[in-house]
C-alpha positions in Angstrom: 0.1 0.0 -0.2 1.5 3.5 -1.0 1.8 6.4 1.4 -1.2 8.2 -0.4 -3.6 5.5 -0.1 -2.6 5.2 3.6 -3.5 8.6 4.3 -6.9 8.8 2.3 -5.7 10.5 -0.9 -4.3 13.8 -1.9 -5.3 17.2 -1.2 -6.1 19.6 -4.0 -5.5 23.2 -4.7 -9.3 23.8 -4.0 -9.2 22.3 -0.6 -10.7 24.7 2.0 -9.6 25.1 5.5 -11.6 26.0 8.9 -8.8 28.7 9.3 -8.3 31.0 6.6 -6.6 34.4 6.6 -5.2 36.9 4.0 -1.7 36.8 3.2 -1.2 39.9 5.2 -2.8 38.4 8.2 -0.7 35.4 8.2 2.4 37.9 7.9 1.4 39.8 11.0 0.6 36.7 13.1 3.8 34.6 12.1 7.4 35.3 12.6 9.3 35.8 9.2 10.5 32.1 9.5 7.2 30.8 10.6 5.7 32.3 7.5 8.4 30.9 5.3 7.7 27.3 6.4 4.0 27.4 7.1 3.0 29.4 4.2 5.9 29.3 1.7 6.4 25.5 2.2 9.8 26.2 3.4 12.3 24.2 5.5 14.2 25.3 8.6 18.0 24.3 9.0 18.5 20.8 10.5 19.0 21.0 14.3 17.9 24.7 14.5 14.7 24.4 16.5 14.6 23.5 20.4 11.5 21.6 19.8 13.6 18.8 18.2 15.2 18.3 21.8 11.8 18.6 23.6 11.3 15.8 25.9 8.4 16.8 28.5 5.0 15.2 28.0 2.3 17.2 26.2 1.3 18.1 22.9 2.8 19.8 19.8 0.3 22.2 18.2 0.4 24.1 14.9 2.1 27.3 15.2 -0.4 28.9 12.7 -3.5 28.0 14.2 -2.9 26.1 17.5 -4.3 22.8 16.0 -3.1 19.8 18.3 -0.8 17.9 15.8 1.2 15.2 17.8 1.3 13.9 21.4 4.8 13.9 22.8 4.7 10.1 23.2 4.8 9.7 19.7 8.0 11.6 18.9 11.3 9.8 18.5 14.8 10.7 17.9 15.6 10.2 14.2 19.0 11.6 14.2 17.7 13.9 11.2 17.8 17.1 13.2 14.0 17.8 12.8 11.4 16.7 15.3 10.0 13.2 14.2 6.8 11.5 15.3 5.4 8.2 14.2 2.0 9.3 14.3 -0.3 12.4 14.3 -3.5 12.8 16.4 -6.6 11.5 14.4 -7.7 13.9 11.8 -4.9 16.5 12.6 -3.0 16.6 9.4 -3.4 16.2 5.7 -1.1 15.0 3.0 -0.2 16.1 -0.5 2.3 15.0 -3.2 5.4 17.2 -3.4 7.4 17.1 -6.5 10.0 19.9 -5.5 13.7 19.0 -5.6 13.3 16.7 -8.5 11.7 13.9 -6.1 8.3 12.9 -5.2 7.6 12.9 -1.3 4.4 13.1 0.8 3.9 16.6 2.4 2.3 17.0 5.4 0.0 20.1 6.3 -2.2 21.1 9.2 -5.9 19.9 8.5 -7.2 23.0 10.4 -5.4 26.0 8.5 -3.3 24.2 5.5 0.1 25.3 6.9 3.1 23.4 5.9 4.5 21.1 8.6 7.1 18.9 6.7 7.0 15.5 5.1 6.2 11.8 6.0 8.6 9.1 5.1 7.9 5.2 5.4 11.2 4.6 7.3 9.9 5.2 10.8 9.8 2.9 13.9 7.0 0.1 14.7 4.2 -0.2 15.0 3.5 2.4 12.3 6.5 2.3 10.1 6.1 6.0 9.7 8.3 9.2 10.1 6.5 12.5 10.2 9.7 14.6 9.8 8.3 18.2 11.0 9.7 21.6 10.9 9.9 22.6 14.7 9.2 26.3 13.8 5.9 25.2 12.3 4.8 23.9 15.8 4.5 25.0 19.3 4.5 22.8 22.3 2.1 22.6 25.2 3.4 20.9 28.3 1.0 18.4 30.0 -0.7 19.7 33.3 0.5 18.1 36.4 
C-alpha cells in the first residue's frame, strides 16, 4: 500500500480549511521564519529548533492556528535534526504529493489551516513504520498539566 492510499488521498488546490487568513494577516500573525515554512512551504535548517530536543509530556500544536498535531509520546529521535513522530493525532494533518527538488515526497500540512509542517516517510519505527519529519518552527509545544 502506498503512502497516499494510507492517508486517504491527496489534497487539491481547491481544498478549503477551517482557519483561513489573508496573506497580510498570516504575515502579521507569524514570525518571518514561521511564515516562510508554514505558508511558503520552506524548511528550517536541521538542528535549529529547540522543539527537536523537547522531551516533556504534552502536545505539539500548529504554530499557525493552535491545532493539536502530535502527542509527545509519539515523538522519537530520528537523528535527522528535525522533530520526528510516528503518528499524528486523528484528523490533525492532511497530505499531498510534493514534487519539488526533483523527487516525489508526501507533504504534511495542518488539517485546520493548511500550513506546511514537513513530510512523512516510510522509514519510521514500529508500529506505524512512518516518520513524520516536521519543521519545529511550524509547531508550538503545550506541556501536559500536572
